Backbone bond lengths (Angstrom), bond angles and torsions (degrees), N, CA, C in turn:
res aa  C-N    CA-C-N  psi(-1)  N-CA   C-N-CA  omega(-1)  CA-C   N-CA-C  phi
1 M - - - 1.441 - - 1.510 113.19 -
2 D 1.346 115.01 -26.32 1.467 119.30 -174.35 1.497 112.92 -63.85
3 D 1.451 117.15 -22.81 1.398 117.62 178.71 1.512 114.82 -89.53
4 L 1.259 116.32 13.58 1.508 121.50 -178.96 1.530 108.59 -100.23
5 A 1.280 118.98 136.83 1.419 121.32 169.25 1.570 110.59 -72.08
6 R 1.321 117.45 143.93 1.499 115.29 179.94 1.525 110.33 -69.32
7 L 1.335 117.49 121.09 1.429 124.39 178.28 1.530 108.25 -89.93
8 V 1.338 116.45 114.13 1.507 122.20 177.56 1.502 105.29 -107.34
9 I 1.309 116.23 130.58 1.488 122.41 177.32 1.535 115.00 -116.01
10 F 1.233 120.03 120.52 1.465 121.23 175.10 1.612 106.97 -102.65
11 C 1.297 115.97 114.81 1.463 119.86 -175.77 1.488 110.30 -122.71
12 G 1.337 117.17 170.89 1.440 122.71 179.40 1.473 116.57 142.35
13 K 1.279 115.69 179.44 1.475 125.05 176.18 1.561 114.46 -51.89
14 G 1.200 120.69 142.34 1.482 120.66 174.56 1.480 111.71 -56.84
15 G 1.343 119.28 138.98 1.477 121.91 174.29 1.452 113.18 85.96
16 V 1.387 122.66 7.71 1.477 120.44 -178.41 1.432 113.45 -90.98
17 G 1.369 118.38 -5.06 1.508 120.35 177.85 1.476 113.67 106.82
18 K 1.320 121.83 19.64 1.469 123.30 177.81 1.451 115.36 -56.23
19 T 1.414 114.64 -46.30 1.484 117.13 -176.88 1.515 110.62 -69.81
20 T 1.321 123.15 -37.26 1.402 122.90 179.12 1.503 110.28 -64.55
21 L 1.344 116.84 -43.19 1.448 120.68 -176.50 1.567 109.52 -72.82
22 S 1.290 118.02 -31.98 1.482 123.49 175.24 1.546 108.25 -57.90
23 L 1.375 113.73 -54.66 1.459 122.29 -175.88 1.529 110.24 -65.98
24 A 1.334 115.23 -38.07 1.528 118.55 179.48 1.550 110.65 -64.33
25 L 1.390 116.91 -44.84 1.457 115.77 174.87 1.472 114.22 -64.34
26 G 1.345 117.67 -39.95 1.382 122.76 177.83 1.553 112.37 -55.44
27 L 1.323 112.07 -51.19 1.510 117.03 178.08 1.531 112.21 -61.45
28 H 1.335 115.27 -42.04 1.468 118.75 -179.25 1.507 112.65 -57.78
29 R 1.306 112.04 -49.47 1.521 117.73 -176.53 1.594 109.21 -71.29
30 A 1.349 116.28 -34.91 1.459 117.54 175.10 1.559 112.27 -61.26
31 I 1.368 115.80 -40.67 1.457 118.72 176.92 1.524 109.09 -63.16
32 Q 1.299 119.89 -33.37 1.460 122.71 -179.83 1.546 110.20 -74.06
33 G 1.341 119.45 -7.47 1.502 121.04 178.27 1.445 113.93 103.64
34 H 1.370 122.20 1.80 1.399 122.45 175.37 1.493 114.29 -84.68
35 K 1.339 119.22 145.48 1.457 123.35 174.79 1.448 110.67 -81.60
36 V 1.274 121.04 120.46 1.542 124.70 -177.38 1.447 112.78 -124.61
37 L 1.289 112.21 139.87 1.466 120.66 170.46 1.435 111.97 -118.45
38 V 1.321 121.70 120.31 1.439 128.08 179.20 1.499 110.74 -99.76
39 I 1.369 118.90 114.38 1.509 121.36 175.34 1.486 105.61 -91.51
40 S 1.299 117.34 115.03 1.467 127.49 -176.50 1.573 107.55 -87.75
41 S 1.342 112.32 142.63 1.555 118.02 171.71 1.498 107.87 -82.20
42 H 1.316 123.41 -10.86 1.419 127.48 176.83 1.561 116.06 -101.82
43 P 1.281 120.23 136.64 1.453 117.83 169.31 1.572 110.00 -52.94
44 L 1.333 115.18 150.90 1.411 116.42 -172.91 1.536 116.13 -61.77
45 P 1.326 120.51 -40.57 1.412 120.59 177.79 1.521 111.75 -62.69
46 E 1.370 117.77 -36.51 1.486 122.90 173.57 1.491 108.90 -62.00
47 L 1.335 116.27 -44.17 1.508 122.80 -173.33 1.501 108.68 -63.27
48 A 1.328 114.39 -40.82 1.525 121.10 -174.17 1.495 110.72 -67.42
49 V 1.393 116.20 -22.98 1.446 119.75 -177.75 1.641 103.41 -74.28
50 G 1.290 117.82 -35.69 1.481 119.43 -173.87 1.557 109.14 -88.41
51 V 1.325 119.92 -39.27 1.468 120.06 -174.42 1.565 104.75 -139.07
52 S 1.309 115.75 120.59 1.418 123.05 178.61 1.497 115.30 -91.72
53 L 1.300 117.92 125.77 1.511 121.35 174.44 1.492 110.68 -103.82
54 E 1.283 116.34 17.59 1.487 123.19 178.46 1.548 110.18 -58.16
55 R 1.279 119.91 138.79 1.423 124.63 -179.12 1.525 114.51 72.15
56 L 1.329 118.19 18.14 1.494 122.61 -177.29 1.510 103.96 -62.32
57 A 1.311 123.38 -45.97 1.394 124.49 -172.08 1.560 112.98 -64.82
58 S 1.386 113.60 -37.44 1.496 114.74 -179.75 1.510 112.62 -80.47
59 R 1.364 115.64 -31.91 1.447 119.95 -179.11 1.513 112.80 -79.69
60 F 1.262 121.94 -41.83 1.446 127.19 179.34 1.547 110.74 -129.40
61 P 1.387 116.11 68.92 1.475 117.57 -175.06 1.501 113.63 -63.36
62 E 1.366 118.96 -23.52 1.446 119.96 176.86 1.572 111.54 -73.94
63 A 1.387 114.21 -26.60 1.427 116.39 -175.86 1.490 114.70 -91.30
64 A 1.318 117.35 -29.39 1.428 122.93 -168.96 1.554 112.63 -55.12
65 P 1.378 119.31 -42.31 1.495 118.80 176.35 1.452 117.37 -66.76
66 N 1.409 113.83 -16.66 1.508 120.08 -168.75 1.515 109.24 -100.65
67 L 1.408 119.93 -6.20 1.419 119.91 -171.79 1.601 107.57 -120.30
68 L 1.330 109.28 122.72 1.490 115.25 177.51 1.491 110.06 -121.83
69 V 1.362 121.66 137.56 1.392 121.52 -178.88 1.562 102.89 -123.50
70 Q 1.398 119.33 129.16 1.416 123.17 -177.27 1.514 110.97 -138.47
71 Y 1.330 116.29 147.88 1.418 122.61 174.22 1.597 106.41 -116.11
72 I 1.402 113.72 127.36 1.467 116.23 -177.12 1.512 105.18 -102.01
73 E 1.360 111.80 123.12 1.503 118.04 175.70 1.527 106.06 -101.63
74 P 1.334 117.70 114.12 1.445 121.04 -176.62 1.558 113.14 -58.71
75 K 1.400 114.71 -35.66 1.402 115.71 179.99 1.550 112.44 -59.70
76 D 1.339 118.08 -36.64 1.431 120.27 175.15 1.533 112.81 -63.89
77 L 1.310 117.73 -36.69 1.458 121.11 175.92 1.454 112.06 -58.68
78 I 1.383 113.28 -48.00 1.475 117.71 178.71 1.510 110.04 -59.67
79 A 1.258 115.84 -48.81 1.557 121.28 179.02 1.518 110.36 -52.13
80 E 1.333 114.21 -49.02 1.528 117.45 179.04 1.532 110.38 -55.26
81 L 1.305 115.70 -41.20 1.484 118.32 -178.74 1.560 112.44 -68.22
82 V 1.331 117.49 -36.45 1.388 118.60 174.53 1.501 115.61 -65.74
83 L 1.341 112.68 -40.40 1.506 119.37 -179.97 1.542 110.97 -64.97
84 K 1.406 110.35 -35.46 1.445 113.73 -174.05 1.562 115.40 -70.46
85 Y 1.382 114.56 -34.42 1.416 121.00 -168.76 1.465 111.32 -109.12
86 F 1.316 120.62 -17.37 1.510 120.54 176.18 1.548 109.86 -75.62
87 P 1.300 113.77 130.84 1.482 117.47 -174.39 1.584 117.29 -62.45
88 M 1.365 115.30 -30.54 1.476 120.32 -176.65 1.534 105.89 -118.08
89 E 1.333 114.03 118.64 1.465 118.36 -178.49 1.515 112.02 -66.32
90 T 1.340 118.36 -35.78 1.486 120.55 179.05 1.494 112.46 -62.63
91 M 1.375 113.51 -43.12 1.504 120.48 176.67 1.528 110.61 -65.65
92 A 1.303 117.60 -37.51 1.484 122.11 -174.89 1.511 106.05 -71.30
93 R 1.336 122.38 -35.76 1.478 120.80 176.39 1.494 113.51 -71.91
94 K 1.289 116.05 -29.71 1.455 118.31 176.91 1.568 108.34 -68.87
95 I 1.304 116.90 -33.68 1.466 119.66 -179.35 1.531 106.41 -69.71
96 L 1.340 115.02 -46.33 1.436 121.91 -172.32 1.626 108.74 -63.06
97 N 1.322 114.88 -30.96 1.421 121.64 -175.84 1.511 112.18 -88.72
98 S 1.301 118.14 -7.74 1.435 120.12 -178.34 1.459 116.79 -76.94
99 S 1.253 123.53 150.50 1.450 129.41 -177.73 1.502 109.51 -64.13
100 I 1.354 117.19 -39.96 1.422 123.81 -177.85 1.563 109.79 -57.19
101 F 1.325 115.73 -51.20 1.427 123.85 -176.40 1.525 108.77 -65.16
102 T 1.346 118.49 -44.15 1.448 122.37 177.79 1.511 113.51 -58.92
103 N 1.374 113.69 -44.27 1.505 119.89 177.10 1.505 111.70 -64.92
104 L 1.266 119.17 -38.03 1.429 126.69 -175.54 1.558 108.50 -63.91
105 I 1.360 115.81 -43.31 1.456 118.69 177.23 1.510 111.27 -62.45
106 E 1.318 117.24 -37.86 1.418 121.08 -173.98 1.541 112.08 -72.91
107 I 1.357 117.51 -35.12 1.396 122.86 -170.20 1.526 113.65 -96.30
108 A 1.379 116.26 -21.62 1.468 121.09 -179.37 1.547 109.00 -65.13
109 P 1.339 120.90 114.49 1.418 127.80 -176.22 1.596 111.26 -55.38
110 G 1.337 115.50 112.79 1.438 119.16 171.01 1.461 115.10 81.33
111 L 1.381 119.95 0.92 1.438 122.66 -177.21 1.496 112.89 -59.27
112 K 1.389 115.73 -53.07 1.455 118.47 -175.94 1.504 111.52 -65.65
113 E 1.309 113.78 -38.68 1.501 116.06 175.48 1.414 115.77 -62.42
114 F 1.402 118.91 -38.74 1.382 123.17 -179.72 1.534 109.75 -61.74
115 F 1.346 117.00 -45.47 1.447 119.07 -179.84 1.487 112.54 -66.51
116 F 1.312 115.80 -34.75 1.475 119.91 178.14 1.540 109.99 -62.71
117 L 1.358 116.12 -48.54 1.489 120.47 -178.45 1.505 108.67 -63.37
118 G 1.374 119.73 -38.89 1.422 118.25 178.42 1.552 112.64 -59.83
119 K 1.358 114.88 -41.41 1.420 117.55 178.91 1.444 114.89 -66.52
120 L 1.387 114.62 -34.15 1.439 120.93 179.01 1.529 111.95 -66.88
121 Q 1.401 113.21 -37.08 1.426 116.60 -179.57 1.489 109.88 -75.15
122 E 1.297 117.71 -34.48 1.472 121.50 178.17 1.534 110.75 -64.53
123 L 1.335 118.61 -38.73 1.459 123.17 177.90 1.571 108.80 -64.10
124 A 1.303 114.10 -44.87 1.503 118.55 -177.64 1.481 112.65 -61.90
125 E 1.421 112.17 -40.54 1.440 115.61 -172.03 1.546 112.45 -82.14
126 S 1.417 112.49 -29.27 1.470 113.54 -175.37 1.432 114.03 -85.01
127 R 1.422 117.08 -16.25 1.507 123.40 179.92 1.540 110.78 57.19
128 N 1.306 117.90 19.48 1.483 115.03 170.34 1.558 108.32 -144.10
129 F 1.346 109.70 159.08 1.465 114.48 178.67 1.556 108.88 -151.94
130 S 1.301 115.60 145.84 1.431 118.91 -178.32 1.496 110.55 -128.50
131 S 1.292 121.07 116.91 1.463 122.24 174.42 1.511 109.77 -105.82
132 T 1.299 119.40 -7.74 1.440 124.32 -178.38 1.568 112.13 -128.77
133 G 1.290 116.82 11.32 1.429 119.10 -173.66 1.547 113.26 86.85
134 V 1.307 118.68 -4.82 1.451 121.36 179.43 1.553 108.77 -104.18
135 T 1.262 119.80 121.13 1.439 125.12 177.89 1.489 111.81 -66.04
136 Q 1.321 119.06 132.84 1.399 120.89 177.64 1.488 111.83 -138.92
137 E 1.342 119.48 122.48 1.435 120.79 177.69 1.468 109.97 -73.20
138 Y 1.408 112.56 157.03 1.490 114.84 -179.24 1.551 106.26 -145.88
139 D 1.350 113.57 160.42 1.450 120.14 -178.73 1.515 115.42 -100.90
140 Y 1.339 115.50 -29.18 1.420 126.40 -176.50 1.493 114.91 -130.61
141 L 1.317 119.58 131.33 1.459 125.25 173.44 1.503 106.22 -112.81
142 I 1.349 116.96 113.86 1.476 119.85 -174.93 1.527 108.41 -109.49
143 W 1.329 118.43 118.38 1.370 121.62 179.58 1.537 111.16 -102.05
144 D 1.446 111.00 112.95 1.488 116.34 171.54 1.487 106.87 -81.36
145 A 1.300 116.18 96.42 1.490 120.81 -171.29 1.541 111.12 -74.94
146 P 1.335 114.88 158.19 1.495 117.20 179.74 1.489 106.88 -77.60
147 A 1.353 115.89 178.55 1.497 121.53 179.98 1.502 110.65 -51.66
148 S 1.335 114.20 158.04 1.548 120.60 -166.38 1.435 115.04 -51.97
149 G 1.427 119.92 -47.76 1.429 123.38 -179.77 1.516 113.82 -56.73
150 H 1.339 115.64 -50.85 1.455 121.64 178.85 1.561 108.40 -65.01
151 F 1.254 121.35 -41.29 1.432 127.47 179.09 1.574 108.66 -55.04
152 L 1.276 116.37 -53.23 1.415 122.77 -176.27 1.516 111.35 -64.51
153 S 1.381 114.29 -44.09 1.479 118.22 -178.92 1.582 111.09 -65.68
154 T 1.371 114.58 -30.56 1.418 119.99 176.79 1.562 109.99 -63.96
155 L 1.279 114.94 -49.46 1.518 118.09 -178.39 1.581 112.22 -68.39
156 R 1.313 113.76 -27.03 1.496 116.60 177.38 1.479 114.12 -78.63
157 A 1.294 117.11 -11.68 1.452 122.48 -179.95 1.555 110.36 -60.36
158 A 1.388 116.69 -39.05 1.443 121.36 179.30 1.496 112.74 -61.56
159 K 1.355 114.18 -44.59 1.534 116.87 176.84 1.492 114.21 -66.29
160 T 1.318 116.59 -32.52 1.523 123.65 175.04 1.500 110.37 -57.77
161 F 1.357 115.08 -50.12 1.431 118.26 -179.53 1.552 115.75 -66.50
162 E 1.338 110.90 -32.39 1.479 112.87 -179.89 1.526 111.36 -75.10
163 V 1.380 118.82 -31.93 1.516 121.57 -176.89 1.536 109.68 -84.33
164 F 1.289 117.41 -42.93 1.525 119.63 -168.20 1.497 113.94 -95.21
165 L 1.300 121.98 -11.49 1.424 122.25 -178.38 1.582 108.04 -118.20
166 T 1.323 112.03 173.21 1.518 119.31 -179.84 1.474 106.76 -130.71
167 G 1.344 112.94 167.31 1.472 123.05 173.85 1.548 111.33 76.18
168 P 1.352 115.79 -146.41 1.452 120.80 -176.15 1.519 116.85 -58.59
169 L 1.373 115.72 -37.58 1.467 118.91 178.80 1.477 113.22 -68.29
170 S 1.351 115.50 -33.77 1.421 116.29 175.39 1.519 116.16 -71.28
171 D 1.328 114.53 -37.43 1.504 121.90 172.59 1.534 109.04 -61.45
172 A 1.400 118.20 -43.29 1.478 117.44 -178.60 1.528 109.93 -67.55
173 G 1.324 117.69 -32.33 1.484 123.19 -178.68 1.581 106.53 -67.42
174 A 1.251 116.86 -41.38 1.429 124.55 -179.21 1.539 110.50 -63.42
175 K 1.327 114.91 -45.17 1.437 121.40 177.98 1.556 112.79 -63.59
176 L 1.322 114.95 -40.31 1.452 117.83 175.51 1.516 112.26 -67.35
177 H 1.277 115.39 -41.92 1.520 118.11 -178.17 1.475 109.50 -63.47
178 R 1.395 119.12 -37.85 1.407 119.24 178.06 1.495 113.13 -66.23
179 F 1.335 117.36 -36.91 1.455 120.31 -177.90 1.554 108.64 -68.88
180 F 1.290 121.42 -46.18 1.464 123.36 -177.22 1.470 111.97 -80.22
181 S 1.362 120.77 -6.95 1.477 124.53 172.03 1.507 112.69 -97.50
182 N 1.323 115.90 8.42 1.469 118.89 -174.13 1.554 104.46 -109.10
183 G 1.363 114.08 109.80 1.440 119.39 -177.96 1.556 113.96 -61.49
184 R 1.329 114.12 -21.77 1.562 116.68 179.68 1.459 109.64 -73.75
185 N 1.300 119.28 -16.58 1.449 116.06 -179.64 1.508 116.71 -83.32
186 I 1.334 117.34 -21.15 1.481 124.37 -165.67 1.531 109.07 -134.33
187 Q 1.331 108.19 155.96 1.489 120.46 165.15 1.548 107.00 -118.32
188 L 1.302 115.98 124.55 1.434 121.47 -170.07 1.607 106.22 -112.04
189 F 1.344 114.46 122.38 1.484 120.80 -177.31 1.527 108.88 -125.49
190 P 1.274 120.29 91.94 1.487 120.46 173.20 1.552 107.66 -68.90
191 V 1.316 111.91 140.92 1.547 119.95 -175.20 1.516 104.56 -113.33
192 T 1.298 116.95 132.09 1.514 124.09 170.00 1.389 116.57 -151.78
193 P 1.355 119.82 138.43 1.419 119.54 166.31 1.517 107.80 -78.52
194 L 1.350 119.25 175.99 1.478 122.10 -177.74 1.512 107.22 -91.55
195 E 1.312 113.70 64.14 1.452 123.76 177.88 1.579 107.33 -122.91
196 E 1.318 113.64 141.31 1.472 118.47 -171.06 1.545 115.01 -56.26
197 M 1.373 116.80 -49.55 1.456 116.83 -177.96 1.491 113.71 -64.30
198 A 1.383 113.72 -42.47 1.530 118.48 -179.61 1.558 109.68 -65.49
199 I 1.313 119.88 -35.11 1.458 119.82 179.90 1.492 108.32 -68.93
200 A 1.346 119.13 -44.47 1.437 124.59 -179.61 1.545 110.81 -55.79
201 E 1.335 115.15 -47.84 1.455 121.22 179.66 1.518 109.97 -66.83
202 T 1.211 122.20 -39.12 1.481 124.80 175.32 1.523 110.46 -58.13
203 L 1.306 120.70 -49.44 1.388 127.30 -178.96 1.614 111.03 -61.10
204 E 1.355 111.96 -43.35 1.502 114.12 172.04 1.502 115.91 -60.97
205 T 1.289 115.01 -43.27 1.505 121.08 -177.47 1.551 109.50 -65.95
206 V 1.271 117.38 -44.06 1.455 121.96 179.63 1.483 108.69 -64.14
207 E 1.340 120.66 -40.75 1.402 120.77 178.67 1.540 113.10 -67.22
208 A 1.298 118.27 -41.52 1.429 124.57 175.26 1.520 110.95 -61.12
209 L 1.261 122.12 -42.27 1.469 124.52 -179.69 1.466 109.67 -66.77
210 K 1.346 119.02 -35.88 1.431 122.85 179.55 1.495 111.18 -71.38
211 T 1.387 114.63 -44.56 1.485 121.62 178.83 1.527 117.08 -67.77
212 D 1.261 113.86 -42.69 1.478 121.83 -175.82 1.476 117.27 -89.03
213 F 1.404 113.59 -30.18 1.430 118.58 -175.40 1.521 113.14 -123.68
214 D 1.284 117.23 -7.69 1.487 120.88 -176.47 1.443 111.80 56.16
215 V 1.420 118.19 39.77 1.436 124.40 179.71 1.507 106.91 -117.38
216 A 1.312 115.45 124.20 1.465 118.33 -178.44 1.599 108.08 -101.23
217 C 1.364 114.55 150.63 1.435 115.49 177.97 1.529 112.72 -74.79
218 S 1.345 113.10 147.20 1.443 119.26 -179.25 1.576 108.67 -73.31
219 A 1.314 115.07 -43.63 1.492 122.71 -179.16 1.521 107.79 -165.31
220 A 1.258 114.51 155.00 1.528 122.53 174.92 1.515 106.14 -97.72
221 L 1.347 115.07 128.38 1.427 118.75 179.99 1.558 108.78 -99.00
222 I 1.322 115.26 115.80 1.462 123.85 -177.02 1.519 107.07 -87.51
223 N 1.300 120.30 99.15 1.394 124.81 -171.72 1.587 112.77 -86.72
224 F 1.247 120.91 148.64 1.456 126.96 -178.65 1.532 114.67 59.52
225 A 1.380 112.26 35.87 1.479 114.94 -168.33 1.511 109.70 -73.76
226 S 1.344 115.55 139.84 1.477 122.44 178.08 1.532 109.20 -70.76
227 P 1.344 118.32 148.12 1.494 121.59 174.55 1.609 110.52 -56.32
228 M 1.372 116.00 -23.38 1.459 120.26 -175.51 1.508 107.16 -71.94
229 C 1.352 119.98 -19.75 1.506 119.53 -177.57 1.549 110.64 -70.49
230 S 1.270 116.58 -25.59 1.449 119.72 -176.67 1.552 111.38 -110.07
231 A 1.300 118.75 1.32 1.396 124.90 176.57 1.523 118.58 -68.79
232 S 1.260 121.65 149.55 1.421 122.30 179.64 1.508 112.78 -78.26
233 D 1.326 122.02 162.63 1.488 122.94 -178.67 1.581 105.27 -61.88
234 A 1.331 121.16 -39.82 1.468 119.88 179.54 1.523 111.56 -62.62
235 E 1.339 118.93 -36.54 1.477 119.29 177.72 1.498 112.20 -69.59
236 I 1.310 113.96 -36.00 1.510 117.32 176.84 1.523 111.12 -64.94
237 A 1.314 115.63 -44.17 1.491 121.28 176.12 1.488 114.34 -55.82
238 A 1.362 115.25 -37.44 1.399 121.77 -174.30 1.611 109.42 -70.33
239 L 1.328 114.38 -22.34 1.450 117.24 -177.94 1.538 113.43 -71.19
240 E 1.397 112.93 -21.78 1.469 116.64 -177.97 1.524 110.29 -58.54
241 A 1.325 116.12 -32.79 1.504 120.38 178.19 1.439 116.42 -58.81
242 V 1.358 118.06 -32.09 1.512 122.11 -175.73 1.470 109.93 -109.44
243 K 1.316 123.10 2.65 1.442 127.37 -174.17 1.555 109.95 -57.88
244 T 1.373 115.98 -38.77 1.397 117.99 -172.85 1.528 113.77 -97.50
245 S 1.347 114.18 10.44 1.446 121.59 -176.65 1.595 112.55 -64.29
246 S 1.340 113.05 -30.54 1.453 118.54 -179.00 1.521 111.88 -161.64
247 P 1.259 126.17 154.99 1.463 126.51 175.19 1.514 110.55 -59.86
248 A 1.284 119.31 -36.44 1.485 122.56 -179.50 1.479 110.19 -66.02
249 M 1.386 115.68 -45.35 1.477 117.76 -178.16 1.509 111.32 -66.99
250 S 1.341 117.14 -37.37 1.476 123.38 177.70 1.500 111.05 -64.54
251 F 1.294 119.67 -38.51 1.467 124.85 179.01 1.568 107.07 -68.70
252 A 1.268 117.90 -46.45 1.509 122.50 -179.77 1.479 112.99 -60.16
253 I 1.308 115.48 -44.37 1.481 119.53 178.58 1.520 114.80 -69.31
254 E 1.345 114.63 -36.44 1.477 117.54 175.18 1.464 111.98 -69.35
255 R 1.271 117.25 -39.75 1.481 119.38 175.90 1.527 112.72 -65.74
256 G 1.343 118.33 -39.59 1.441 120.36 173.66 1.465 112.97 -61.43
257 S 1.338 113.77 -42.06 1.541 115.68 179.71 1.525 115.88 -64.59
258 M 1.270 111.17 -33.47 1.521 118.63 173.77 1.483 110.82 -66.44
259 E 1.318 120.12 -44.59 1.468 122.47 177.09 1.558 111.43 -63.75
260 R 1.268 115.07 -37.35 1.465 121.59 176.30 1.559 112.32 -62.92
261 E 1.261 115.41 -40.38 1.460 119.05 176.21 1.480 113.02 -69.60
262 R 1.357 118.92 -42.39 1.457 122.83 177.26 1.554 109.85 -62.69
263 L 1.364 118.27 -39.97 1.431 120.78 179.25 1.595 109.54 -60.86
264 A 1.322 116.24 -40.69 1.472 120.54 180.00 1.502 108.03 -62.72
265 E 1.338 116.85 -42.91 1.471 122.09 -178.81 1.559 109.91 -65.12
266 L 1.300 114.48 -44.25 1.471 118.52 -179.07 1.483 113.97 -61.47
267 R 1.388 114.23 -36.98 1.509 119.53 -177.13 1.551 107.93 -69.11
268 T 1.381 117.40 -23.53 1.431 119.27 171.70 1.524 117.26 -76.41
269 T 1.325 109.19 -45.93 1.519 116.53 -176.35 1.562 113.38 -78.02
270 L 1.335 115.30 -25.14 1.511 120.92 178.63 1.453 107.58 -124.75
271 P 1.349 119.36 81.76 1.481 121.67 -175.99 1.505 113.65 -72.45
272 V 1.283 121.43 63.05 1.449 126.09 175.21 1.584 105.37 -127.93
273 P 1.326 112.66 166.57 1.482 114.47 179.24 1.576 111.77 -59.52
274 Q 1.296 115.50 139.31 1.522 118.09 177.82 1.523 109.81 -112.09
275 V 1.253 116.05 123.24 1.461 121.68 -177.95 1.537 106.31 -107.99
276 L 1.365 113.59 117.03 1.526 121.35 178.96 1.560 108.92 -80.58
277 V 1.313 115.72 120.67 1.484 121.50 171.30 1.427 107.25 -104.94
278 P 1.388 119.16 108.48 1.467 120.12 -174.11 1.471 110.91 -71.10
279 R 1.437 112.52 150.02 1.503 116.43 169.69 1.497 111.70 -69.18
280 I 1.414 117.25 120.47 1.445 121.08 179.51 1.494 106.30 -83.96
281 T 1.342 113.39 128.83 1.545 120.28 -173.97 1.499 110.36 -100.56
282 Q 1.363 119.19 -21.26 1.525 120.71 -175.96 1.530 109.74 -135.75
283 W 1.303 114.65 127.70 1.503 118.05 175.42 1.528 106.46 -156.21
284 S 1.309 116.15 155.23 1.411 121.17 -174.66 1.535 111.60 -89.15
285 D 1.379 116.37 -36.78 1.467 121.98 -179.96 1.503 105.46 -157.55
286 D 1.338 115.17 179.87 1.426 122.90 -174.63 1.558 111.93 -61.70
287 L 1.376 113.47 -41.51 1.515 116.18 177.68 1.525 111.72 -66.50
288 D 1.282 117.55 -32.96 1.454 118.16 175.63 1.467 111.28 -65.60
289 L 1.373 116.51 -44.16 1.444 121.06 177.61 1.571 113.01 -58.28
290 L 1.334 113.45 -44.82 1.493 119.37 -178.92 1.601 109.65 -64.99
291 E 1.261 117.61 -39.80 1.489 125.69 176.99 1.511 106.62 -57.99
292 K 1.329 119.35 -51.24 1.431 124.75 -173.89 1.515 109.88 -67.90
293 I 1.313 114.76 -39.85 1.516 113.62 179.16 1.476 111.97 -70.72
294 G 1.344 117.02 -38.49 1.491 123.42 179.38 1.534 109.31 -60.63
295 N 1.371 117.34 -41.02 1.409 118.97 178.80 1.537 114.00 -70.42
296 S 1.305 113.57 -25.97 1.522 117.60 -178.94 1.520 113.69 -81.20
297 M 1.395 116.18 -18.22 1.461 118.57 -178.56 1.532 109.16 -91.82
298 D 1.313 118.02 115.32 1.398 121.03 -178.48 1.535 107.63 -92.45
299 L 1.327 119.98 79.34 1.468 121.61 178.68 1.463 112.96 -100.23
300 S 1.326 116.81 3.64 1.547 119.15 -175.41 1.547 109.68 -58.98
301 R 1.352 118.97 -35.03 1.484 120.78 -179.57 1.506 116.00 -67.89
302 F 1.392 114.23 -11.15 1.472 117.47 176.70 1.535 110.38 -104.18
303 A 1.270 118.11 1.98 1.525 120.36 -177.49 1.559 108.02 -70.97
């Protein structure tokens, strides 16, 4: 296991902040001197619209060489395989450009997910990655996973190939399933705000991962947490004196109290460490936001 890069997975409902937390942790560990590869669930142009890493080299010169962000397109992996093994490149490209081949990739159950998992395992086991032709070792592989349903169906693709196919593909599926069913290979961090639907989906995902893959989560990341979630009982009691000072203050305190209650319930229903990631209210740019979030997440004890 010492020759495996640490695979860290951020999973959860869509829109809960997985991408931002993935990049924040990646930047944080890159600043610390670790080589980090973040696998984004978004194509890079789409990612750049949401989170800008512009001026990374000037802002964090010590981190820039250590942080890589990559989007893996399964169709490109399949195309690489066809070009590698087909004897004539001209004919191979005609096949790749044909509507039959394109439709086959889209309708074949689990095919794209299977190739994606294979690449992810390859990256974790090889400890190196090249996006520019230059091999670079890394210490952490962070997967910004897609929304829960897609995430689970991706992981289940390996088992599907193992059970329903024969020969080399079945063997490859079994190998993938063993890798992603081994808790020693990964750290799993479900992400959820203290909202009812997000919490329910988190509990379902954690249960499915435990049942189908025997993988337990390392900790639950409570994103956008109110300061009231970590306040003492005395501090909460003191808020009663100002609760009626304005409608806005009353709303904020009631919302914080509700989050506090949901956090207490979550700690009962999901008995794993809970890491509060506070809502950042002031930042100068995206890099500043990522740095502040990275500093607020104490995940070093899970490394």
